[in-house]
C-alpha positions in Angstrom: 100.3 91.0 150.6 101.5 92.5 147.3 100.0 92.8 143.9 101.0 90.1 141.4 102.7 92.0 138.5 103.0 89.2 136.0 102.3 90.5 132.5 99.1 90.1 130.6 98.9 89.1 127.0 99.8 91.8 124.5 97.2 93.4 122.3 97.2 94.1 118.5 95.2 97.3 117.9 94.1 97.6 114.3 93.3 101.0 112.8 91.4 100.8 109.5 89.4 103.1 107.3 89.1 104.6 103.9 92.1 106.5 102.4 91.9 110.1 103.6 89.9 109.3 106.8 92.8 110.3 108.9 93.8 107.0 110.4 97.5 107.5 109.7 97.5 110.9 111.4 95.7 109.4 114.4 98.2 106.4 114.5 101.2 108.7 114.5 99.8 110.8 117.3 98.9 107.7 119.3 102.4 106.3 119.2 103.7 109.5 120.8 100.9 110.2 123.2 99.7 106.8 124.5 102.2 105.1 126.8 103.3 101.5 126.0 102.0 101.5 122.4 104.5 100.3 119.9 104.5 100.6 116.1 104.6 97.8 113.5 106.3 99.0 110.3 104.6 97.5 107.3 106.4 96.4 104.1 105.3 97.8 100.8 106.3 97.7 97.1 105.1 101.2 96.4 107.7 104.1 96.2 108.1 106.5 99.1 105.9 109.6 99.2 107.3 113.0 100.0 108.2 113.2 103.7 108.2 109.4 104.3 111.2 107.8 105.9 112.2 104.3 104.9 112.2 102.0 108.0 110.0 104.5 109.9 106.9 104.9 107.8 107.4 101.7 105.7 110.0 99.2 104.7 110.2 99.8 100.9 111.1 96.7 98.9 111.0 95.4 95.4 108.2 93.1 94.2 110.6 90.2 94.0 111.7 90.7 97.6 108.1 91.0 98.7 107.2 87.7 97.1 110.2 86.1 98.7 108.9 87.1 102.1 105.4 85.9 101.3 106.8 82.4 100.3 108.9 82.4 103.5 105.8 82.9 105.6 107.1 86.2 107.1 103.9 88.1 107.0 101.0 88.0 109.4 98.9 89.5 106.6 99.5 90.9 103.1 97.3 92.4 100.4 97.4 94.3 97.1 96.0 97.8 97.4 96.0 100.2 94.4 98.5 98.1 92.4 101.0 98.0 95.3 101.6 95.2 97.8 101.5 95.7 101.6 102.4 93.3 104.3 102.8 93.2 108.1 105.8 91.3 109.5 104.7 88.4 111.7 107.6 88.2 114.1 107.2 91.5 116.0 103.5 90.7 116.6 104.1 87.3 118.0 106.8 88.6 120.3 104.6 91.5 121.5 101.7 89.2 122.4 103.9 86.7 124.3 105.7 89.5 126.2 102.6 91.6 127.1 103.4 94.4 124.6 100.8 96.4 122.7 101.1 97.1 119.0 99.2 99.6 116.7 98.7 98.6 113.1 97.5 101.0 110.4 96.3 98.6 107.8 93.5 98.2 105.2 90.4 96.1 105.5 91.8 93.1 103.8 94.8 93.0 106.1 92.6 93.6 109.2 90.5 90.5 108.3 93.6 88.4 108.0 95.1 89.6 111.3 91.8 89.0 113.2 91.6 85.5 111.7 95.2 84.7 112.8 94.9 86.4 116.2 91.2 86.1 117.1 91.7 86.7 120.9 94.5 89.3 120.7 93.3 91.7 118.0 91.1 94.7 118.5 89.6 96.4 115.4 89.0 100.2 115.3 87.4 101.7 112.2 87.9 105.4 111.3 85.5 107.3 109.2 85.5 111.0 108.2 82.4 113.1 109.2 81.0 112.9 105.6 81.8 111.7 102.1 82.2 115.3 101.0 84.8 115.9 103.7 86.7 112.8 102.6 86.9 114.2 99.1 88.2 117.5 100.4 90.9 115.8 102.4 92.1 113.7 99.5 92.3 116.7 97.2 94.0 118.7 100.0 96.8 116.1 100.2 98.0 116.9 96.7 99.6 113.5 96.3 97.2 112.0 93.8 95.8 112.9 90.4 92.1 113.6 89.9 91.7 110.1 88.4 93.4 108.5 91.4 91.2 110.5 93.8 88.1 109.4 92.0 89.2 105.8 92.3 89.9 106.2 96.0 86.5 107.8 96.6 84.8 104.9 94.8 86.7 102.4 96.9 85.9 104.4 100.1 82.2 104.0 99.5 82.7 100.2 99.5 85.1 100.2 102.4 82.9 102.3 104.7 80.4 99.4 104.7 82.9 97.3 106.6 82.7 99.1 109.9 80.2 96.7 111.5 83.0 94.0 111.4 85.1 96.1 113.8 84.9 96.4 117.6 84.9 100.2 117.7 84.1 103.1 115.4 85.7 106.6 115.5 84.2 109.4 113.5 87.3 111.6 112.9 85.9 115.1 113.4 89.2 116.4 114.9 92.5 114.8 115.6 92.4 115.7 119.3 89.0 114.1 119.8 89.9 111.0 117.9 93.1 110.5 119.8 91.2 110.8 123.1 88.7 108.2 121.9 91.4 105.8 120.8 93.2 106.2 124.2 89.9 105.3 125.9 89.7 102.1 123.8 93.3 101.2 124.6 92.7 101.7 128.4 89.5 99.6 128.4 91.1 96.7 126.5 94.1 96.7 128.7 91.9 96.2 131.8 90.1 93.1 130.4 90.3 90.1 132.7 90.6 87.8 129.6 94.0 89.3 128.8 95.6 88.5 132.1 98.4 85.9 132.1 97.3 82.3 132.8 97.3 81.6 136.5 97.2 85.3 137.4 95.9 86.1 140.9 95.3 89.8 141.9 97.1 89.3 145.2 99.7 87.1 146.6 101.2 86.6 150.0 
């Protein structure tokens, strides 16, 4: 007898957390270190930051183009964050799920709620928090990408966002990048082994 190798359903791994918690750094590391994990490139109306590559970090579009895509139903989720719009293309997610592929999303809390509502059986939520609020402030100031006023606004928002962690499946306190990546890899492995994700009609052995 041989093992039946028919694919399981794909998984959408959602990584959320306050700005400055380190979720983007963890996400980038995971895409290079965790086998079989693909990226979903979000669409945004904000301008690129230093070091960001269009098409790799984000698809940067005008507000008019973003609204056209909203009306066309092209997004699995979309939200306005700090006066800019963000959206996740729906097509790549649907294809990944049907083909047994796994996708990692780095999205905010609003978007995560929409994804989980649209894909209740295929989405896994992972919330990332810094070790402390003071550490979060240091990280935001260390980035050097926002003004003091913007940092204060992000910190105020972070206090509210942190209360959302009970809505997620897993919590990672980001003390170090290496440790957080290892914890994320453990979550991915466990979710991939769930019996509920096996393709319909799957049997472990066949003659």
